[in-house]
Structure formats: C-alpha cells, structure tokens
ZADO-779531 format. One line per 10 residues: number of its first residue (from 1); their letters; for each residue x negated, y, z negated of C-alpha. Coordinates in Angstrom, 2 decimals. Each point is the difference from the previous one (the first is absolute). Layout:
! ZADO-779531
NUM> a> X:Y:Z  ...
This chain:
! ZADO-779531
1> gavspghvqq> 0.19:0.03:-0.29  -1.04:3.27:0.70  -0.50:2.44:-3.47  1.34:3.62:0.29  -2.47:2.54:-0.60  2.04:1.80:-2.53  0.33:-2.20:-2.44  -2.36:-0.16:-2.82  -1.49:-2.99:-1.32  -1.59:-0.47:-3.52
11> ggvvllagtg> -2.64:-2.08:0.16  -1.04:-2.71:3.40  -2.07:-0.93:2.61  -0.74:1.60:2.95  -1.74:-2.02:2.84  -1.60:1.83:2.75  -1.03:-1.84:3.48  -1.31:2.67:2.62  -2.96:0.63:1.29  -1.22:-1.09:-3.35
21> afahartrdg> 1.47:-1.98:-3.08  0.43:0.72:-3.67  2.26:-1.27:-2.98  1.04:2.56:-2.79  2.13:-0.61:-2.86  1.33:1.83:-2.90  1.55:-1.70:-2.82  3.29:1.27:-2.31  -2.75:0.05:-2.98  -2.36:2.47:2.07
31> rvrhldgtgp> -2.97:-2.22:1.31  -0.81:0.85:3.71  -2.15:-2.53:1.99  -1.39:0.59:3.41  -1.35:-3.55:2.43  -2.05:0.94:3.03  -0.17:2.92:2.33  -3.37:-0.97:0.03  -0.37:1.11:3.88  -0.10:-2.35:2.83
41> ilgdfgggyh> -3.79:-1.88:-0.95  0.32:-0.85:-3.45  4.07:-0.39:-0.13  3.35:0.94:1.50  1.30:-2.86:-0.30  2.88:-0.45:2.28  0.00:3.16:1.91  -0.32:0.89:3.33  -4.10:-0.08:0.50  0.54:-3.60:-1.82
51> igtmalhaiv> 2.49:-1.09:2.86  -1.71:1.79:2.54  -3.42:-1.78:-1.05  2.14:-3.57:-0.23  0.97:0.81:3.74  -3.27:0.75:1.45  -1.31:-3.39:-1.89  2.65:-1.82:1.98  -0.69:1.23:3.10  -3.33:-0.99:0.09
61> rsdwhprhat> 1.32:-3.40:-0.74  2.61:0.39:2.13  -1.84:-2.14:3.12  -1.80:-2.65:-2.49  2.94:-2.39:0.28  3.27:0.49:1.14  1.33:-0.37:-3.77  -1.51:3.22:-0.49  1.62:1.61:3.74  1.98:3.75:-1.22
71> slrkhvlgrf> 1.93:2.61:2.24  -2.21:2.31:-2.65  -3.05:-1.03:2.42  0.98:1.68:2.82  2.13:2.97:-1.60  -3.15:1.12:-2.13  -2.43:-0.42:2.88  2.16:2.40:2.03  0.63:2.49:-2.67  -3.89:0.42:-0.42
81> gvsspaalfg> -0.31:-0.47:3.75  -2.54:-2.93:0.20  0.23:-3.58:1.47  -1.63:-2.16:-2.35  0.07:-0.59:-3.56  -3.72:0.21:0.17  0.54:3.63:1.57  1.47:1.20:-3.61  -3.44:-0.11:-1.55  -1.54:2.49:2.19
91> lglfardrsv> 2.78:2.65:-1.43  -0.84:0.30:-3.22  3.51:-0.35:-1.59  -1.07:-0.47:-3.58  -2.37:3.20:0.24  3.15:2.24:1.11  2.53:1.60:-2.47  1.72:-2.63:-1.46  3.34:0.39:1.69  -1.29:-0.78:3.28
101> vasiaqtvre> -0.22:-3.59:-1.79  3.46:0.54:-1.53  1.62:0.79:2.93  -0.07:-3.61:1.31  2.22:-0.75:-2.68  2.70:1.97:2.11  -0.80:-2.86:2.59  0.29:-2.93:-2.48  2.85:1.22:-1.23  1.78:-0.17:3.44
111> eadrgdaial> -1.13:-2.75:1.83  0.76:-2.09:-3.84  3.29:1.53:0.99  0.24:-1.76:3.41  -1.01:-3.66:-1.39  -3.56:-0.23:0.15  -1.33:-1.99:-2.95  -3.57:1.10:-0.26  1.61:3.54:-0.89  2.76:-1.58:-2.14
121> rilesaaeam> -2.37:-1.58:-1.95  -2.33:2.85:-0.34  2.83:2.29:-1.15  1.32:-2.49:-2.67  -4.04:-0.24:-1.17  -0.03:3.88:-0.60  3.54:-0.21:-1.97  -1.38:-2.61:-1.85  -3.18:1.80:-1.09  1.82:2.91:-1.04
131> aetfrdltdv> 2.37:-2.50:-1.73  -2.99:-1.13:-1.93  -1.30:3.45:-0.88  3.67:0.75:-1.37  -0.36:-3.67:-2.01  -3.25:1.30:-1.63  1.62:3.62:-0.80  3.01:-1.76:-1.71  -2.44:-2.71:-2.13  -2.14:2.45:-1.00
141> lgiardaytv> 2.83:2.27:-1.50  1.62:-2.60:-1.45  3.60:0.43:2.21  0.37:-2.53:1.97  3.27:-1.17:-2.01  1.51:3.49:-0.32  2.21:1.81:2.50  -1.62:3.01:2.04  0.91:1.07:3.36  -3.15:-0.40:2.78
151> vgtggiirrs> 0.14:3.05:2.57  -1.55:-1.26:3.35  -1.67:2.80:2.56  -2.50:0.52:2.58  0.35:-0.42:3.69  -0.38:-3.81:-0.55  2.50:-0.65:-2.36  2.52:2.39:1.45  -0.18:-1.21:3.55  -0.71:-3.91:-0.21
161> eiywthlrdr> 2.92:-1.89:-1.09  -2.33:-3.23:0.04  -2.33:1.54:-2.42  2.54:1.60:-2.40  2.04:-3.56:-0.23  -3.12:-2.31:-0.28  -1.04:3.04:-2.82  3.49:0.29:-1.60  0.48:-4.12:-0.42  -3.69:-0.37:-1.85
171> iaaiapgftc> 1.04:2.93:-2.06  3.31:-1.55:-1.02  -2.13:-2.77:-0.29  -2.47:1.28:-2.39  2.12:2.37:-2.08  3.85:-1.19:0.38  1.28:2.87:-2.06  -1.52:2.48:2.28  2.23:2.08:2.39  -1.35:0.58:3.51
181> crlsqppvvs> 0.51:3.05:2.15  -1.79:1.66:2.65  -0.12:3.74:1.35  1.30:0.65:3.15  -1.68:3.11:0.70  -3.47:0.63:-0.54  -1.02:1.67:-3.58  -0.98:3.26:1.16  3.66:0.12:1.76  2.09:-1.86:-3.27
191> caihalkqvl> -2.24:2.39:-1.96  1.71:2.80:2.24  3.46:-1.21:-0.23  -0.55:-0.12:-3.88  -0.98:3.50:-0.22  3.39:0.61:2.26  2.32:-1.85:-2.32  -1.18:1.95:-3.42  0.21:3.27:1.86  3.10:0.06:1.91
201> gsaageavdr> 2.07:-3.06:-1.94  2.87:-1.17:1.69  0.03:2.20:3.02  -4.05:-1.30:0.81  1.78:-2.79:2.49  -0.36:2.18:3.24  -3.53:1.14:-1.00  -1.04:-3.76:-0.74  1.69:-1.20:3.35  -2.07:2.85:1.94
211> lvvqaealhl> -3.11:-0.91:-1.74  0.63:-3.51:0.48  0.23:0.52:4.33  -3.19:2.48:-0.37  -1.90:-2.50:-1.56  0.54:-3.00:2.61  -0.17:2.37:2.81  -3.74:0.80:-1.38  -0.26:-3.92:-0.55  -1.39:0.63:-4.00
C-alpha cells in the first residue's frame, strides 16, 4: 500500500532503495539506529548501484552457457554503445559517478517485468539484501516482535513491484507485526505535500494535485 505524506507516525522504520540504500529506525522510546548508506564500494546493499553491478556481472556470464542467457545483454550493451561484454571493461563504468552504474537498474526492472529470469533474480536478490539489513536493524533494536510501520521509498522501491513485493514478503516473515507501505512520490515531493497540507489544511487538494502533475512531468 501507499502512505499518506501528511500522516505522522510515532516511531517506525524507513527503508530507502534508490541509487544507494539504507535502513533507519526510531523506536517509540526514542532510540535511533541507522544502517548502511555507506556508499557503493562498501555498502548500499539492495540499492540501484548494487543492482547495476549484478547486471554487469550477469552480462559478462551471459555467453558462458545457455542457462546464463539474458535479455539484459542486448539492452545494456546497446545502452553503452558496445557490442560485447569485454568492451564494457574499457568504459571505466566503476570510475564514473555512481549514478551511471545505478541507472542500469532501470533496464533490469524493465526486463524483469518482461519476464527475463536473470533480471528477476537480480531484483529479488537485491530485495533480499535490503531485507537482511531490515533484519539486522530490528534485531539490534529488539523490536522484531513489536508493531511498527515500515515505509519504503527511493526509486527502486517506488518503481519496481517485483522488488517491493519480495521485500514486503520478507519483512512479513521477519517481523509479522509490522505494517508495510511505500511512498507513492519521491521524498522531496512528499515533504512538499506535507507542507501544503499543514499550511492550507482542507483546501490543499488542488495545490497537491498540481504539484504531483508537475513532479511527474519532471520525472522526479
């Protein structure tokens, strides 16, 4: 489900999977814990960079054996204008801004939605990595048997039903009393919606609708 940006929660967990990834929790008694967000080399497990890296690994293996065949090969190689996996090595992808590798996650999502088994496995593996971060967070805080709201956000969570469904199912197994929801808009837009509702009250509807339309036009 989606969460209303104007609804205030007393404690809870935020899971963000965008270019990077992190898990953040605040308990009702005021304890705070933040895990990951450590960058593409040392962490960001389950984020876009992690997904992009797994996709590149899959492409390199794609012609080793028929069981590794994936439509990612054609689409990612075409994205970077090269004809073979070996040619990717000359592009220095990992030396560029991390958003370059993370952007491959969009192709993974599209191919998973079309039924590519390797792309599907990558998304589920990334969601599993995020679920393990969630497990660590709730275990350390001792709240796995409590009832909190888990808010999912970030481009990967917002745009991939496959990722979100797998993550939600794993959360339900780890902490059955938790309720999962995800932001339907990026965090910056959600904050603006919250501000509009605070300032305009019941008259905010039209302004919120205009904001959402403009945000979608800008692909936020």
